[in-house]
One Martini backbone bead per residue (centre of mass of N, CA, C, O) as a GRO file, in nm:
protein
  333
    1MET     BB    1  11.151  16.074   2.231
    2LYS     BB    2  11.019  15.798   2.171
    3ALA     BB    3  11.063  15.687   2.457
    4ILE     BB    4  10.889  15.896   2.605
    5THR     BB    5  10.624  15.845   2.453
    6LEU     BB    6  10.602  15.546   2.528
    7SER     BB    7  10.598  15.584   2.835
    8LEU     BB    8  10.341  15.758   2.847
    9THR     BB    9  10.157  15.549   2.718
   10ILE     BB   10  10.189  15.329   2.932
   11VAL     BB   11  10.089  15.495   3.172
   12CYS     BB   12   9.811  15.561   3.060
   13VAL     BB   13   9.708  15.264   3.028
   14VAL     BB   14   9.766  15.148   3.315
   15ILE     BB   15   9.635  15.373   3.501
   16THR     BB   16   9.364  15.483   3.313
   17GLY     BB   17   9.274  15.341   3.035
   18CYS     BB   18   9.347  15.500   2.797
   19ASP     BB   19   9.358  15.649   2.479
   20PRO     BB   20   9.651  15.737   2.314
   21SER     BB   21   9.509  15.866   2.047
   22LEU     BB   22   9.360  16.127   2.202
   23GLY     BB   23   9.590  16.222   2.399
   24PRO     BB   24   9.644  16.371   2.674
   25PRO     BB   25   9.612  16.361   2.984
   26GLY     BB   26   9.286  16.499   3.109
   27LEU     BB   27   9.143  16.503   2.785
   28LEU     BB   28   9.003  16.206   2.711
   29ARG     BB   29   8.734  16.204   2.817
   30PHE     BB   30   8.424  16.183   2.747
   31GLY     BB   31   8.309  16.513   2.840
   32SER     BB   32   8.537  16.696   2.970
   33ASP     BB   33   8.425  16.884   2.728
   34GLY     BB   34   8.100  16.962   2.850
   35GLU     BB   35   7.814  16.748   2.927
   36VAL     BB   36   7.556  16.654   3.163
   37ARG     BB   37   7.232  16.482   3.120
   38VAL     BB   38   6.948  16.454   3.333
   39THR     BB   39   6.643  16.261   3.279
   40VAL     BB   40   6.308  16.278   3.428
   41GLU     BB   41   6.007  16.090   3.360
   42VAL     BB   42   5.683  16.140   3.520
   43PRO     BB   43   5.401  15.981   3.575
   44LEU     BB   44   5.059  16.092   3.640
   45GLN     BB   45   4.767  15.965   3.688
   46GLY     BB   46   4.794  15.748   3.450
   47GLY     BB   47   4.923  15.987   3.240
   48VAL     BB   48   4.773  16.280   3.265
   49GLY     BB   49   5.044  16.344   3.399
   50TRP     BB   50   5.355  16.538   3.485
   51ILE     BB   51   5.712  16.504   3.540
   52GLN     BB   52   6.004  16.707   3.471
   53GLN     BB   53   6.365  16.644   3.487
   54VAL     BB   54   6.663  16.862   3.440
   55LEU     BB   55   7.012  16.797   3.458
   56ASN     BB   56   7.263  17.040   3.408
   57TRP     BB   57   7.623  16.966   3.354
   58ASN     BB   58   7.910  17.126   3.344
   59SER     BB   59   8.259  17.108   3.322
   60ASP     BB   60   8.289  17.382   3.506
   61GLY     BB   61   8.030  17.303   3.727
   62ALA     BB   62   7.782  17.409   3.622
   63TRP     BB   63   7.430  17.403   3.736
   64LYS     BB   64   7.087  17.283   3.657
   65LEU     BB   65   6.737  17.263   3.757
   66TYR     BB   66   6.468  17.147   3.567
   67GLU     BB   67   6.109  17.194   3.621
   68GLU     BB   68   5.792  17.020   3.551
   69ILE     BB   69   5.426  17.054   3.541
   70GLY     BB   70   5.129  16.857   3.436
   71TYR     BB   71   4.793  16.855   3.264
   72ASP     BB   72   4.651  16.751   2.996
   73SER     BB   73   4.893  16.890   2.815
   74VAL     BB   74   4.932  17.115   3.046
   75LEU     BB   75   5.099  17.351   3.188
   76GLY     BB   76   5.156  17.451   3.527
   77ASP     BB   77   5.479  17.451   3.598
   78ASP     BB   78   5.806  17.609   3.656
   79ASN     BB   79   6.162  17.544   3.748
   80ILE     BB   80   6.479  17.692   3.871
   81PHE     BB   81   6.790  17.546   3.991
   82ARG     BB   82   7.101  17.654   4.109
   83ASN     BB   83   7.403  17.674   4.192
   84PRO     BB   84   7.496  17.808   4.507
   85GLY     BB   85   7.782  17.804   4.414
   86LEU     BB   86   8.063  17.795   4.274
   87PRO     BB   87   8.133  17.612   4.002
   88TYR     BB   88   8.425  17.493   4.071
   89LEU     BB   89   8.320  17.317   4.318
   90TYR     BB   90   8.198  17.092   4.088
   91ALA     BB   91   8.426  16.986   3.893
   92ALA     BB   92   8.538  16.731   4.033
   93ASN     BB   93   8.265  16.576   4.034
   94TYR     BB   94   8.240  16.560   3.732
   95SER     BB   95   8.485  16.377   3.688
   96SER     BB   96   8.380  16.147   3.867
   97LEU     BB   97   8.132  16.082   3.695
   98LEU     BB   98   8.281  16.004   3.436
   99HIS     BB   99   8.431  15.769   3.559
  100LEU     BB  100   8.174  15.603   3.624
  101ALA     BB  101   8.050  15.610   3.322
  102ILE     BB  102   8.331  15.502   3.166
  103ASP     BB  103   8.549  15.330   3.364
  104ASN     BB  104   8.386  15.186   3.568
  105GLU     BB  105   8.295  14.862   3.590
  106GLY     BB  106   8.019  14.880   3.774
  107THR     BB  107   7.897  15.173   3.613
  108ARG     BB  108   7.933  15.170   3.329
  109LEU     BB  109   7.827  15.243   3.024
  110TRP     BB  110   7.712  15.112   2.757
  111GLU     BB  111   7.828  14.977   2.447
  112PRO     BB  112   7.633  15.111   2.272
  113PRO     BB  113   7.415  15.337   2.284
  114ASP     BB  114   7.080  15.324   2.435
  115GLN     BB  115   6.708  15.318   2.399
  116ILE     BB  116   6.403  15.383   2.573
  117ASP     BB  117   6.095  15.526   2.504
  118ASP     BB  118   5.873  15.338   2.659
  119CYS     BB  119   5.739  15.306   3.012
  120GLY     BB  120   5.470  15.397   3.063
  121ILE     BB  121   5.248  15.468   3.353
  122GLY     BB  122   5.446  15.319   3.600
  123ARG     BB  123   5.720  15.457   3.483
  124SER     BB  124   6.023  15.589   3.468
  125ARG     BB  125   6.231  15.792   3.265
  126VAL     BB  126   6.587  15.745   3.220
  127SER     BB  127   6.852  15.976   3.127
  128ILE     BB  128   7.182  15.987   2.964
  129LEU     BB  129   7.379  16.270   2.863
  130ILE     BB  130   7.680  16.304   2.663
  131ARG     BB  131   7.889  16.580   2.589
  132ASP     BB  132   8.133  16.663   2.329
  133ASN     BB  133   8.297  16.940   2.208
  134ARG     BB  134   8.543  16.837   2.044
  135GLU     BB  135   8.356  16.622   1.872
  136ASP     BB  136   8.058  16.694   1.843
  137LYS     BB  137   7.910  16.485   2.055
  138GLU     BB  138   7.658  16.233   2.145
  139LYS     BB  139   7.541  16.039   2.431
  140GLU     BB  140   7.261  15.801   2.490
  141TRP     BB  141   7.078  15.681   2.777
  142ALA     BB  142   6.782  15.462   2.833
  143ARG     BB  143   6.554  15.388   3.108
  144CYS     BB  144   6.358  15.203   3.335
  145ALA     BB  145   6.196  15.224   3.610
  146ALA     BB  146   6.012  15.057   3.852
  147ASN     BB  147   5.892  15.345   3.908
  148ALA     BB  148   5.710  15.655   3.965
  149ASN     BB  149   5.991  15.841   4.012
  150PRO     BB  150   6.173  16.086   4.108
  151LEU     BB  151   6.487  16.192   4.174
  152ALA     BB  152   6.460  16.176   4.491
  153ASN     BB  153   6.331  15.847   4.460
  154LEU     BB  154   6.527  15.689   4.330
  155SER     BB  155   6.596  15.340   4.227
  156THR     BB  156   6.777  15.023   4.176
  157GLU     BB  157   6.544  14.859   4.230
  158GLY     BB  158   6.408  14.606   4.015
  159PHE     BB  159   6.624  14.513   3.751
  160GLU     BB  160   6.670  14.234   3.756
  161PRO     BB  161   6.870  14.171   3.473
  162ASP     BB  162   6.882  14.495   3.414
  163ASP     BB  163   7.181  14.643   3.418
  164GLY     BB  164   7.136  14.898   3.249
  165ALA     BB  165   6.936  15.039   3.440
  166ALA     BB  166   7.116  15.048   3.692
  167ARG     BB  167   7.335  15.228   3.562
  168VAL     BB  168   7.171  15.475   3.484
  169ILE     BB  169   7.057  15.529   3.772
  170GLN     BB  170   7.324  15.553   3.919
  171ILE     BB  171   7.423  15.804   3.767
  172ALA     BB  172   7.185  15.983   3.844
  173LEU     BB  173   7.234  15.968   4.151
  174ARG     BB  174   7.523  16.084   4.149
  175ALA     BB  175   7.451  16.353   4.022
  176ARG     BB  176   7.261  16.438   4.243
  177ASP     BB  177   7.463  16.417   4.488
  178PHE     BB  178   7.686  16.614   4.366
  179THR     BB  179   7.471  16.857   4.369
  180LEU     BB  180   7.197  16.846   4.557
  181GLY     BB  181   7.179  16.615   4.734
  182ASP     BB  182   6.960  16.578   5.039
  183ASP     BB  183   6.779  16.832   4.951
  184PHE     BB  184   6.434  16.832   4.911
  185ASP     BB  185   6.373  17.148   4.880
  186ARG     BB  186   6.488  17.165   4.574
  187TYR     BB  187   6.221  17.039   4.502
  188ALA     BB  188   5.917  17.138   4.373
  189TYR     BB  189   5.701  16.856   4.304
  190THR     BB  190   5.706  16.663   4.525
  191GLY     BB  191   5.394  16.489   4.562
  192SER     BB  192   5.228  16.602   4.339
  193LEU     BB  193   4.974  16.684   4.175
  194PRO     BB  194   4.844  16.756   3.896
  195PHE     BB  195   4.860  17.065   3.690
  196ALA     BB  196   4.691  17.346   3.522
  197THR     BB  197   4.718  17.632   3.346
  198ILE     BB  198   4.499  17.899   3.274
  199GLU     BB  199   4.605  18.156   3.454
  200ARG     BB  200   4.823  18.452   3.483
  201GLY     BB  201   4.878  18.746   3.707
  202THR     BB  202   4.816  19.112   3.825
  203GLN     BB  203   4.526  19.200   3.662
  204PRO     BB  204   4.239  19.168   3.753
  205GLY     BB  205   3.903  19.237   3.713
  206GLU     BB  206   3.913  19.179   4.026
  207GLU     BB  207   3.971  19.193   4.338
  208LEU     BB  208   4.198  18.993   4.541
  209ASN     BB  209   4.230  18.796   4.799
  210GLU     BB  210   4.388  18.622   5.012
  211GLY     BB  211   4.400  18.297   4.867
  212VAL     BB  212   4.138  18.062   4.790
  213LEU     BB  213   3.942  17.979   4.500
  214VAL     BB  214   3.673  17.741   4.457
  215PHE     BB  215   3.569  17.520   4.184
  216ARG     BB  216   3.300  17.280   4.237
  217THR     BB  217   3.130  17.001   4.231
  218PRO     BB  218   2.917  16.818   4.383
  219ASP     BB  219   2.910  16.490   4.484
  220ASP     BB  220   2.567  16.486   4.467
  221GLY     BB  221   2.574  16.584   4.181
  222ASN     BB  222   2.603  16.705   3.862
  223GLU     BB  223   2.913  16.673   3.711
  224THR     BB  224   2.848  16.827   3.430
  225ASP     BB  225   2.811  17.068   3.577
  226GLU     BB  226   2.867  17.373   3.672
  227PRO     BB  227   2.954  17.572   3.904
  228ASP     BB  228   2.863  17.795   4.113
  229GLY     BB  229   2.974  18.111   3.980
  230TRP     BB  230   3.175  18.073   3.744
  231SER     BB  231   3.072  18.248   3.507
  232GLN     BB  232   3.053  18.512   3.669
  233TRP     BB  233   3.347  18.528   3.751
  234TRP     BB  234   3.474  18.520   3.468
  235GLN     BB  235   3.336  18.774   3.362
  236ALA     BB  236   3.461  18.966   3.573
  237HIS     BB  237   3.761  18.896   3.511
  238THR     BB  238   3.726  18.961   3.176
  239GLY     BB  239   3.477  19.150   3.094
  240GLY     BB  240   3.343  18.946   2.874
  241GLU     BB  241   3.583  18.871   2.645
  242ARG     BB  242   3.574  18.563   2.750
  243ARG     BB  243   3.545  18.244   2.753
  244PRO     BB  244   3.524  17.981   2.922
  245PRO     BB  245   3.686  17.719   2.993
  246GLU     BB  246   3.726  17.390   2.944
  247ILE     BB  247   3.572  17.166   3.189
  248ASP     BB  248   3.606  16.861   3.367
  249TRP     BB  249   3.403  16.836   3.640
  250ALA     BB  250   3.429  16.528   3.708
  251ARG     BB  251   3.768  16.561   3.750
  252LYS     BB  252   3.764  16.874   3.818
  253MET     BB  253   3.913  17.174   3.954
  254VAL     BB  254   3.920  17.522   4.049
  255VAL     BB  255   4.202  17.741   4.126
  256VAL     BB  256   4.239  18.054   4.301
  257ALA     BB  257   4.540  18.216   4.347
  258ALA     BB  258   4.616  18.469   4.603
  259LEU     BB  259   4.771  18.773   4.755
  260GLY     BB  260   4.667  19.035   4.699
  261ARG     BB  261   4.785  19.334   4.765
  262ARG     BB  262   5.039  19.517   4.588
  263ASP     BB  263   5.259  19.811   4.570
  264PHE     BB  264   5.447  19.645   4.373
  265THR     BB  265   5.623  19.533   4.135
  266GLY     BB  266   5.717  19.171   4.082
  267HIS     BB  267   5.491  19.019   4.200
  268THR     BB  268   5.421  18.668   4.242
  269VAL     BB  269   5.223  18.367   4.185
  270GLU     BB  270   5.236  18.010   4.280
  271VAL     BB  271   5.152  17.702   4.217
  272ARG     BB  272   5.345  17.426   4.341
  273ARG     BB  273   5.146  17.238   4.520
  274VAL     BB  274   4.941  16.928   4.532
  275LEU     BB  275   4.799  16.784   4.824
  276LEU     BB  276   4.732  16.491   5.001
  277VAL     BB  277   4.556  16.474   5.313
  278GLY     BB  278   4.598  16.225   5.586
  279ASN     BB  279   4.558  15.896   5.659
  280GLU     BB  280   4.561  15.551   5.644
  281THR     BB  281   4.236  15.550   5.537
  282GLN     BB  282   4.219  15.871   5.446
  283VAL     BB  283   4.124  16.148   5.272
  284ILE     BB  284   4.070  16.487   5.383
  285ARG     BB  285   4.256  16.688   5.201
  286THR     BB  286   4.353  16.977   5.010
  287LYS     BB  287   4.675  17.109   4.941
  288ILE     BB  288   4.778  17.445   4.876
  289GLU     BB  289   5.085  17.549   4.746
  290MET     BB  290   5.221  17.870   4.782
  291VAL     BB  291   5.424  18.116   4.594
  292GLU     BB  292   5.601  18.405   4.662
  293ARG     BB  293   5.751  18.626   4.436
  294ILE     BB  294   6.031  18.829   4.520
  295PRO     BB  295   6.214  19.084   4.493
  296GLY     BB  296   6.520  19.139   4.551
  297ASP     BB  297   6.775  19.278   4.661
  298TYR     BB  298   6.815  19.596   4.506
  299CYS     BB  299   6.560  19.636   4.389
  300THR     BB  300   6.341  19.862   4.164
  301PRO     BB  301   6.035  19.874   4.183
  302ALA     BB  302   5.746  19.979   4.090
  303ARG     BB  303   5.482  20.182   4.184
  304ARG     BB  304   5.209  19.944   4.192
  305ASN     BB  305   4.919  19.802   4.184
  306SER     BB  306   4.857  19.454   4.273
  307TRP     BB  307   4.700  19.107   4.195
  308PRO     BB  308   4.818  18.823   4.226
  309TYR     BB  309   4.767  18.527   4.011
  310HIS     BB  310   4.653  18.167   3.995
  311ILE     BB  311   4.508  17.950   3.755
  312VAL     BB  312   4.386  17.615   3.817
  313ALA     BB  313   4.381  17.270   3.731
  314ILE     BB  314   4.256  16.995   3.925
  315PRO     BB  315   4.195  16.733   4.086
  316LYS     BB  316   3.938  16.607   4.231
  317GLY     BB  317   3.857  16.688   4.578
  318PRO     BB  318   3.867  16.771   4.877
  319GLN     BB  319   3.898  16.985   5.090
  320GLU     BB  320   4.056  17.302   5.143
  321GLU     BB  321   4.393  17.428   5.169
  322TYR     BB  322   4.652  17.673   5.259
  323SER     BB  323   4.984  17.788   5.166
  324LEU     BB  324   5.247  18.046   5.231
  325VAL     BB  325   5.545  18.138   5.061
  326ALA     BB  326   5.863  18.283   5.022
  327GLU     BB  327   6.055  18.405   4.722
  328ARG     BB  328   6.351  18.508   4.608
  329ILE     BB  329   6.449  18.705   4.328
  330PRO     BB  330   6.628  18.808   4.089
  331CYS     BB  331   6.728  19.059   3.922
  332GLU     BB  332   6.702  19.206   3.637
  333ALA     BB  333   6.927  19.303   3.383
   0.00000   0.00000   0.00000
């Protein structure tokens, strides 16, 4: 029996490089029963806005991408995208990622784990957290990217001689590729200007038609004054029960995104992205991308009129246009 145990130990060390004191092969790698979490924090507009992306990947294969965008410390919108197939289809790739992060000479993360807290306003902060349920422990590595790029556009270029940053970002990229792949439509806010939610709902004080209503001060006017009609509109919207929010009209404008009337409950609208559109020499317009969230098949929403809306503050820009797409959401349990 001792000879068999010794033989297995030798095979384990030679073939896999594992620690024989931790138990049988296949359950040895830190995090093999646990999760990997990739976090990318992206500053926008000189740090006044942000995008945060968190990819949580469990060892059973299930994963989800949480994203949020905000402006001046106020959340604008958030979104969750989950693995589109059965979780076990991603379990083998999870093991491959752990091999790269822990065993592979060229990509493994340095020990002991270390973190950089502040990357400034021009670079993204990228972190890798690995949790092991058996040991009830976590290890986290964090480094700064060369630019302020989200997960879809991360690159390992520009880090030499900081090999630690290259390794952290390489693992983040491999986690992205193993789960989300190269489908950029799965990312909610790529390329967007920051924005902040003022209010959203389905029962405005007055009926709203489909489209966007914009309040902004004229470029040739006194930027400290509020736009014409803003106070009157807000009073009608709230029934005069609330004061208008404080808006820095020199830097911001307010967009009211609306769907028009819907005959059933469950419909909502979100401003998803705010894009600057133009040519090589100038920005021509601001594009507001709206998403209508519709109850999925076999849902049974109640019949009741609603007028979904989303009011946001965005950086002041040129003339506006909007687009609207539909997105089905699962029925609530």
